[in-house]
N, C-alpha and C positions, 0 to 999 in steps of 0.2 A: 504494500500500500504506500502511496506517495504521501510525503509530509505536506501539510497545508502550508503553502508558500505565501498566503495572504491574498489580498484583493488587488485586481488590476482593471483599469478602464481601457477598453478598446473602442476608439472612435471609428465609425464606419464598419463596425463588426458584423453587419448584416449583409455586406457585399461579398464579392468573391475573395479578395485578398484578406479582408478583415475577418471573415468567417474561418478561413484556414488558420490565420494567426490565433484567433480565439480558441479554436479546437486544440492547437498545439500547446497553448498556455494552460488550458484545462487539463490536458494529459500530463503536464509538468507539475500539476498540483495547485494551480492558482484558481481562485474564485473569480470568474470573469464577469464583469459588468459591461454591457454593450450600449453605446450611445450612437444612434443612427437616425437620420431624418427620413430614411426609407425612400429617397428619391431613386437610388439605384440598388437598394437592399431589399431583402425578403424577410418579412416578419415571421412567416411560417418556418423558415430555416432556423431562426433563433429559438423559437418556441419548441419545435419538435426535435431538431437534431442537436443543437447546442444546449438547450434547456438552461439558458443563462438569463439573468436579469436584463431586461431590455428597457432602455429609456429612449423614447421617441422624441427627438429634438435635434437642435443644431448647436454646434460649438459656439456659434456667434450669438446665441440667445443668452443675454446677460442674466435673465431671470431663472435660468436652470440652476 
């Protein structure tokens, strides 16, 4: 069993590159939190495959 490495935020984690990065980080023992505006990402991918916390928003949104 992998040791819990802590939490990490992946921006754009619902897209192709971000989702692969998020999966690798999960496999390394990190708890992954994904921030994505879903313009090019897929919410279903995050919810069904990655099973990560998803924050729908933009990094430019000051109120996040």
